[in-house]
C-alpha atoms as a printed R data frame, in Angstrom:
    type eleno elety resid chain resno      x      y       z
1   ATOM     1    CA   MET     A     1 -0.015  0.066  -0.059
2   ATOM     2    CA   ALA     A     2  1.420  3.321  -1.044
3   ATOM     3    CA   THR     A     3  2.367  6.000   1.727
4   ATOM     4    CA   THR     A     4 -0.150  8.736   2.447
5   ATOM     5    CA   ILE     A     5  1.028 12.113   1.477
6   ATOM     6    CA   GLU     A     6  0.318 13.116   5.244
7   ATOM     7    CA   THR     A     7  2.882 10.735   6.150
8   ATOM     8    CA   ILE     A     8  5.428 12.051   3.492
9   ATOM     9    CA   LEU     A     9  4.903 15.659   4.911
10  ATOM    10    CA   ILE     A    10  5.767 14.544   8.362
11  ATOM    11    CA   LYS     A    11  8.768 12.852   6.979
12  ATOM    12    CA   ALA     A    12  9.716 15.807   5.015
13  ATOM    13    CA   ALA     A    13  9.429 17.950   8.462
14  ATOM    14    CA   GLU     A    14 11.768 15.590  10.033
15  ATOM    15    CA   ALA     A    15 14.396 16.043   6.959
16  ATOM    16    CA   GLY     A    16 14.133 19.707   7.814
17  ATOM    17    CA   ALA     A    17 14.797 19.174  11.658
18  ATOM    18    CA   MET     A    18 17.832 17.030  10.455
19  ATOM    19    CA   THR     A    19 19.142 20.008   8.729
20  ATOM    20    CA   ALA     A    20 18.246 22.144  11.551
21  ATOM    21    CA   ASP     A    21 20.279 20.227  13.609
22  ATOM    22    CA   GLY     A    22 23.540 20.433  11.246
23  ATOM    23    CA   ALA     A    23 22.845 17.201   9.419
24  ATOM    24    CA   ASP     A    24 22.465 16.494   5.629
25  ATOM    25    CA   GLY     A    25 18.565 16.978   5.761
26  ATOM    26    CA   MET     A    26 18.331 17.394   1.983
27  ATOM    27    CA   MET     A    27 19.920 14.139   0.960
28  ATOM    28    CA   TYR     A    28 17.113 12.510   3.041
29  ATOM    29    CA   LEU     A    29 14.355 14.818   1.437
30  ATOM    30    CA   GLY     A    30 15.779 13.921  -2.054
31  ATOM    31    CA   LYS     A    31 15.502 10.120  -1.085
32  ATOM    32    CA   LEU     A    32 11.878 10.717   0.273
33  ATOM    33    CA   CYS     A    33 10.888 12.511  -2.971
34  ATOM    34    CA   TYR     A    34 12.372  9.685  -4.972
35  ATOM    35    CA   GLY     A    35 10.725  7.147  -2.951
36  ATOM    36    CA   GLY     A    36  7.182  8.736  -2.960
37  ATOM    37    CA   SER     A    37  7.460  9.264  -6.538
38  ATOM    38    CA   ARG     A    38  7.976  5.360  -7.045
39  ATOM    39    CA   GLU     A    39  4.723  5.030  -5.120
40  ATOM    40    CA   GLY     A    40  3.065  7.797  -6.946
41  ATOM    41    CA   THR     A    41  2.643  9.719  -3.934
42  ATOM    42    CA   VAL     A    42  4.976 12.772  -4.598
43  ATOM    43    CA   THR     A    43  4.082 14.369  -7.517
44  ATOM    44    CA   ALA     A    44  5.382 17.437  -9.343
45  ATOM    45    CA   GLY     A    45  3.903 20.264 -11.645
46  ATOM    46    CA   LYS     A    46  0.993 22.290 -11.347
47  ATOM    47    CA   THR     A    47 -1.340 19.812  -9.712
48  ATOM    48    CA   GLY     A    48  1.419 18.070  -7.725
49  ATOM    49    CA   ASN     A    49  2.180 18.208  -3.999
50  ATOM    50    CA   LEU     A    50  6.036 18.879  -4.322
51  ATOM    51    CA   TYR     A    51  5.625 22.340  -3.236
52  ATOM    52    CA   ASP     A    52  4.026 21.221  -0.223
53  ATOM    53    CA   VAL     A    53  6.744 18.586   0.585
54  ATOM    54    CA   TYR     A    54  9.295 21.202   0.198
55  ATOM    55    CA   LYS     A    55  7.403 23.777   2.504
56  ATOM    56    CA   ALA     A    56  7.098 21.105   4.978
57  ATOM    57    CA   TYR     A    57 10.789 20.573   5.050
58  ATOM    58    CA   LEU     A    58 11.354 24.350   5.481
59  ATOM    59    CA   SER     A    59  8.975 24.385   8.301
60  ATOM    60    CA   LYS     A    60 11.672 22.751  10.339
61  ATOM    61    CA   ALA     A    61 14.815 23.447   8.355
62  ATOM    62    CA   THR     A    62 14.896 27.088   8.980
63  ATOM    63    CA   LYS     A    63 14.935 26.743  13.172
64  ATOM    64    CA   SER     A    64 18.684 27.263  13.487
65  ATOM    65    CA   GLU     A    65 21.950 28.920  12.402
66  ATOM    66    CA   TYR     A    66 23.028 25.532  10.868
67  ATOM    67    CA   GLY     A    67 19.689 25.235   8.889
68  ATOM    68    CA   SER     A    68 18.286 26.469   5.625
69  ATOM    69    CA   ARG     A    69 18.571 30.249   4.601
70  ATOM    70    CA   VAL     A    70 15.411 29.699   2.339
71  ATOM    71    CA   THR     A    71 12.092 30.914   3.683
72  ATOM    72    CA   ILE     A    72  8.635 29.663   2.746
73  ATOM    73    CA   THR     A    73  7.825 33.332   1.751
74  ATOM    74    CA   ASP     A    74 10.684 33.856  -0.785
75  ATOM    75    CA   ASP     A    75  8.819 32.473  -3.861
76  ATOM    76    CA   LYS     A    76 11.826 32.329  -6.378
77  ATOM    77    CA   ALA     A    77 14.050 30.455  -3.719
78  ATOM    78    CA   LEU     A    78 10.843 28.294  -3.127
79  ATOM    79    CA   ARG     A    79 10.337 27.567  -6.743
80  ATOM    80    CA   TYR     A    80 14.264 27.086  -7.412
81  ATOM    81    CA   GLY     A    81 14.595 24.617  -4.519
82  ATOM    82    CA   VAL     A    82 11.392 22.642  -5.940
83  ATOM    83    CA   ALA     A    83 12.897 22.543  -9.254
84  ATOM    84    CA   LYS     A    84 16.010 20.874  -7.715
85  ATOM    85    CA   LEU     A    85 13.793 18.243  -5.859
86  ATOM    86    CA   ASN     A    86 11.810 17.514  -9.115
87  ATOM    87    CA   ALA     A    87 14.869 15.941 -10.335
88  ATOM    88    CA   PHE     A    88 14.565 13.127  -7.845
89  ATOM    89    CA   VAL     A    89 10.621 12.947  -8.427
90  ATOM    90    CA   LYS     A    90 11.874 12.158 -12.176
91  ATOM    91    CA   PHE     A    91 14.396  9.725 -11.039
92  ATOM    92    CA   GLY     A    92 12.025  7.784  -9.270
93  ATOM    93    CA   ALA     A    93  9.791  7.578 -12.605
94  ATOM    94    CA   LEU     A    94 12.716  5.506 -14.343
95  ATOM    95    CA   PRO     A    95 12.385  1.952 -14.642
96  ATOM    96    CA   GLY     A    96 13.899 -0.462 -12.576
97  ATOM    97    CA   LYS     A    97 13.907 -1.317  -8.912
98  ATOM    98    CA   THR     A    98 13.769  0.928  -6.028
99  ATOM    99    CA   ASP     A    99 16.977  0.056  -4.212
100 ATOM   100    CA   ALA     A   100 18.796 -0.845  -7.571
101 ATOM   101    CA   ASN     A   101 18.247  2.630  -8.992
102 ATOM   102    CA   TRP     A   102 19.017  4.278  -5.658
103 ATOM   103    CA   LYS     A   103 22.457  2.746  -5.704
104 ATOM   104    CA   LEU     A   104 23.426  5.124  -8.170
105 ATOM   105    CA   VAL     A   105 23.203  7.908  -5.615
106 ATOM   106    CA   LYS     A   106 25.278  5.855  -2.999
107 ATOM   107    CA   ASP     A   107 27.953  5.173  -5.667
108 ATOM   108    CA   ALA     A   108 28.102  8.746  -6.420
109 ATOM   109    CA   VAL     A   109 28.561  9.807  -2.813
110 ATOM   110    CA   ARG     A   110 30.906  7.030  -2.284
111 ATOM   111    CA   VAL     A   111 33.113  8.563  -5.251
112 ATOM   112    CA   LEU     A   112 32.643 12.132  -3.828
113 ATOM   113    CA   ASN     A   113 33.874 10.849  -0.660
114 ATOM   114    CA   GLU     A   114 36.653  9.152  -1.922
115 ATOM   115    CA   ASP     A   115 37.934 11.772  -4.027
116 ATOM   116    CA   GLY     A   116 37.181 14.466  -1.328
117 ATOM   117    CA   LEU     A   117 39.317 12.450   1.508
118 ATOM   118    CA   ALA     A   118 42.073 12.068  -1.306
119 ATOM   119    CA   ALA     A   119 41.949 15.976  -1.773
120 ATOM   120    CA   GLY     A   120 42.246 16.442   1.947
121 ATOM   121    CA   GLU     A   121 38.754 17.098   3.344
122 ATOM   122    CA   ARG     A   122 38.578 16.874   6.900
123 ATOM   123    CA   LYS     A   123 34.855 15.890   7.064
124 ATOM   124    CA   ILE     A   124 32.056 14.940   4.830
125 ATOM   125    CA   VAL     A   125 29.797 17.581   3.801
126 ATOM   126    CA   SER     A   126 26.496 17.992   2.312
127 ATOM   127    CA   ARG     A   127 26.619 16.136  -0.977
128 ATOM   128    CA   TYR     A   128 23.105 17.084  -2.339
129 ATOM   129    CA   GLU     A   129 24.032 19.682  -4.813
130 ATOM   130    CA   GLN     A   130 26.689 17.271  -6.213
131 ATOM   131    CA   VAL     A   131 24.585 14.143  -6.439
132 ATOM   132    CA   LEU     A   132 22.052 16.150  -7.935
133 ATOM   133    CA   LYS     A   133 24.215 16.620 -11.295
134 ATOM   134    CA   VAL     A   134 24.349 12.616 -11.230
135 ATOM   135    CA   VAL     A   135 20.419 12.290 -10.977
136 ATOM   136    CA   ARG     A   136 20.098 14.908 -13.826
137 ATOM   137    CA   VAL     A   137 22.310 12.723 -16.202
138 ATOM   138    CA   ALA     A   138 20.256  9.619 -15.129
139 ATOM   139    CA   ASN     A   139 17.244 11.538 -16.007
140 ATOM   140    CA   ALA     A   140 18.622 12.787 -19.428
141 ATOM   141    CA   THR     A   141 19.911  9.518 -20.402
142 ATOM   142    CA   LYS     A   142 17.336  7.062 -18.832
143 ATOM   143    CA   ARG     A   143 20.156  5.250 -17.392
144 ATOM   144    CA   THR     A   144 20.278  4.314 -13.554
145 ATOM   145    CA   LYS     A   145 23.767  2.505 -13.727
146 ATOM   146    CA   LEU     A   146 26.868  4.680 -14.389
147 ATOM   147    CA   SER     A   147 30.613  3.642 -13.973
148 ATOM   148    CA   ASP     A   148 32.861  5.637 -11.498
149 ATOM   149    CA   ASP     A   149 34.340  7.416 -14.317
150 ATOM   150    CA   GLU     A   150 30.778  8.577 -15.731
151 ATOM   151    CA   ILE     A   151 29.851  9.913 -12.394
152 ATOM   152    CA   ARG     A   152 33.111 11.846 -12.306
153 ATOM   153    CA   GLU     A   153 32.311 13.212 -15.771
154 ATOM   154    CA   ALA     A   154 28.829 14.231 -14.574
155 ATOM   155    CA   LEU     A   155 30.305 15.861 -11.371
156 ATOM   156    CA   ALA     A   156 33.219 17.728 -13.479
157 ATOM   157    CA   PRO     A   157 32.683 21.409 -13.692
158 ATOM   158    CA   LYS     A   158 31.356 22.537 -17.134
159 ATOM   159    CA   ASP     A   159 32.805 25.453 -18.879
160 ATOM   160    CA   PRO     A   160 30.197 27.609 -20.102
161 ATOM   161    CA   VAL     A   161 32.475 30.146 -21.987
162 ATOM   162    CA   GLY     A   162 31.633 30.541 -25.567
163 ATOM   163    CA   ASP     A   163 28.346 28.192 -25.106
164 ATOM   164    CA   GLN     A   164 25.754 30.065 -27.402
165 ATOM   165    CA   ASP     A   165 22.932 27.832 -26.268
166 ATOM   166    CA   LEU     A   166 23.662 28.748 -22.799
167 ATOM   167    CA   LYS     A   167 23.722 32.144 -23.310
168 ATOM   168    CA   ALA     A   168 20.685 32.359 -25.169
169 ATOM   169    CA   MET     A   169 18.687 30.483 -22.290
170 ATOM   170    CA   GLU     A   170 20.174 32.961 -19.921
171 ATOM   171    CA   ARG     A   171 18.925 35.852 -21.932
172 ATOM   172    CA   MET     A   172 15.450 34.200 -22.066
173 ATOM   173    CA   LEU     A   173 15.595 33.787 -18.169
174 ATOM   174    CA   LYS     A   174 16.413 37.547 -17.766
175 ATOM   175    CA   THR     A   175 13.857 38.708 -19.802
176 ATOM   176    CA   ALA     A   176 11.151 36.532 -18.304
177 ATOM   177    CA   SER     A   177 12.215 37.362 -14.837
178 ATOM   178    CA   GLN     A   178 12.132 41.120 -15.951
179 ATOM   179    CA   HIS     A   179  8.590 40.607 -17.113
180 ATOM   180    CA   ALA     A   180  7.577 38.630 -13.899
181 ATOM   181    CA   GLU     A   181  8.777 41.206 -11.620
182 ATOM   182    CA   GLY     A   182  7.546 44.260 -13.412
183 ATOM   183    CA   ALA     A   183  4.026 43.307 -14.704
184 ATOM   184    CA   THR     A   184  1.121 44.873 -13.219
185 ATOM   185    CA   ASP     A   185 -1.676 43.588 -15.187
186 ATOM   186    CA   GLY     A   186 -1.706 40.075 -13.677
187 ATOM   187    CA   ARG     A   187  0.261 38.571 -16.199
188 ATOM   188    CA   GLY     A   188  3.261 38.235 -13.751
189 ATOM   189    CA   SER     A   189  2.584 34.740 -12.700
190 ATOM   190    CA   PHE     A   190  2.605 33.419 -16.075
191 ATOM   191    CA   TRP     A   191  6.264 35.053 -16.523
192 ATOM   192    CA   ALA     A   192  7.399 33.365 -13.509
193 ATOM   193    CA   VAL     A   193  6.216 30.060 -14.411
194 ATOM   194    CA   ILE     A   194  8.238 30.685 -17.736
195 ATOM   195    CA   ALA     A   195 11.114 31.904 -15.748
196 ATOM   196    CA   GLU     A   196 11.204 28.776 -13.516
197 ATOM   197    CA   THR     A   197 11.010 26.455 -16.331
198 ATOM   198    CA   ILE     A   198 13.997 28.092 -17.964
199 ATOM   199    CA   GLU     A   199 15.920 28.161 -14.770
200 ATOM   200    CA   ALA     A   200 15.530 24.643 -14.550
201 ATOM   201    CA   GLN     A   201 16.476 23.737 -17.961
202 ATOM   202    CA   ILE     A   202 19.765 25.765 -17.491
203 ATOM   203    CA   GLN     A   203 20.525 23.775 -14.409
204 ATOM   204    CA   ASN     A   204 19.959 20.651 -16.494
205 ATOM   205    CA   TYR     A   205 21.747 21.999 -19.447
206 ATOM   206    CA   LYS     A   206 24.818 22.639 -17.352
207 ATOM   207    CA   SER     A   207 24.732 19.157 -16.066
208 ATOM   208    CA   VAL     A   208 24.216 17.071 -18.927
209 ATOM   209    CA   TYR     A   209 26.341 17.018 -21.973
210 ATOM   210    CA   VAL     A   210 25.409 13.188 -22.985
211 ATOM   211    CA   THR     A   211 23.850 11.232 -25.663
212 ATOM   212    CA   GLU     A   212 20.312  9.797 -24.593
213 ATOM   213    CA   ALA     A   213 20.351  6.213 -24.409
214 ATOM   214    CA   PRO     A   214 17.808  3.573 -24.629
215 ATOM   215    CA   ALA     A   215 15.470  3.078 -21.275
216 ATOM   216    CA   GLU     A   216 16.232  0.087 -19.190
217 ATOM   217    CA   ASP     A   217 13.852 -2.804 -19.053
218 ATOM   218    CA   VAL     A   218 10.824 -2.556 -16.360
219 ATOM   219    CA   GLU     A   219 11.466 -4.596 -13.531
220 ATOM   220    CA   ASP     A   220  8.545 -5.350 -10.882
221 ATOM   221    CA   ASP     A   221  9.412 -3.487  -7.623
222 ATOM   222    CA   ASP     A   222  8.191 -4.692  -4.344
223 ATOM   223    CA   THR     A   223  9.970 -2.335  -2.117
224 ATOM   224    CA   SER     A   224  7.750 -0.345   0.023
225 ATOM   225    CA   LEU     A   225  8.635  3.426   0.838
226 ATOM   226    CA   GLU     A   226  8.737  2.441   4.664
227 ATOM   227    CA   ASP     A   227 11.462 -0.187   3.973
228 ATOM   228    CA   PHE     A   228 13.261  1.891   1.522
229 ATOM   229    CA   LEU     A   229 13.794  4.696   4.251
230 ATOM   230    CA   ALA     A   230 14.186  2.577   7.041
231 ATOM   231    CA   ASP     A   231 17.509  1.515   5.088
232 ATOM   232    CA   PRO     A   232 20.110  2.864   7.539
233 ATOM   233    CA   GLU     A   233 22.613  3.680   4.679
234 ATOM   234    CA   MET     A   234 21.192  6.859   3.117
235 ATOM   235    CA   GLY     A   235 23.645  7.422   0.663
236 ATOM   236    CA   VAL     A   236 25.331  9.820   2.728
237 ATOM   237    CA   ALA     A   237 28.065  8.015   4.610
238 ATOM   238    CA   ALA     A   238 31.092  6.586   2.935
C-alpha cells in the first residue's frame, strides 16, 4: 500500500529538523521524494504536491543557525528549490527497482567521499548539490547505472564560456524574470512560470552533455517506501 501524502509531509518535516541540527537533511528529502515518486505519492507540476513537501521541510529546516536560509515566503527561492527536488521525482519515474536505482546515488556519494578525502577534506559535507548533477544525467539518459568514471564526468565542472545555447537560455531567463517582476496587469505569474521552467532547464543543460540512451527494461518492484527509508545507509555515509 502506498504511503499517504500526510506521512510524506511528516517525514519531510523530519528531514528539515535534521538540517536544523546540522545534518544532511536535503539528502534525506531527496530520497523521500524519490521513494514517494516511485509509489506515485509525491508528484510535481501545477497539480502536484512537491511544493507542499518542500514547504514541510522548510517549516523545520530554518529553525537554527545551521539550517536552511530559504524561507517559505521567498517565492523565487522556493521555486528554485522545488525545481531541484523535481529531479529526484523524475528519477523515481525511471524503470528499475527502487533499491537498485538508488544505488547510483550511493555510488555518487562514495566517489565524492573518496575523492574528497584524497584531496584532504577533513569531514564529510553535504552532497546534495553534487549528487543532483548525477541524478540529472540519469534522468536525461534514462540510465540508472553509471561507472565511477561516468559519475566523475557528470560531477566535473562545465565551462560555459562560448556556449551560445547557454547564453541564449540565460538571456531568455533574464527577460522572463524582468517581465515577472515588472508586470502590473496580472500576467506576472505567467512569466514567473516561464522563468522557473527556463531556470530549471539551464541547470539541466549545465549538468548534462551526454547522448540519450535507450530506457532500461522495466522490472517489478516490491520495495515499500517505509522499508526504503528505513535503510540506515541513506547514501550520505562513505
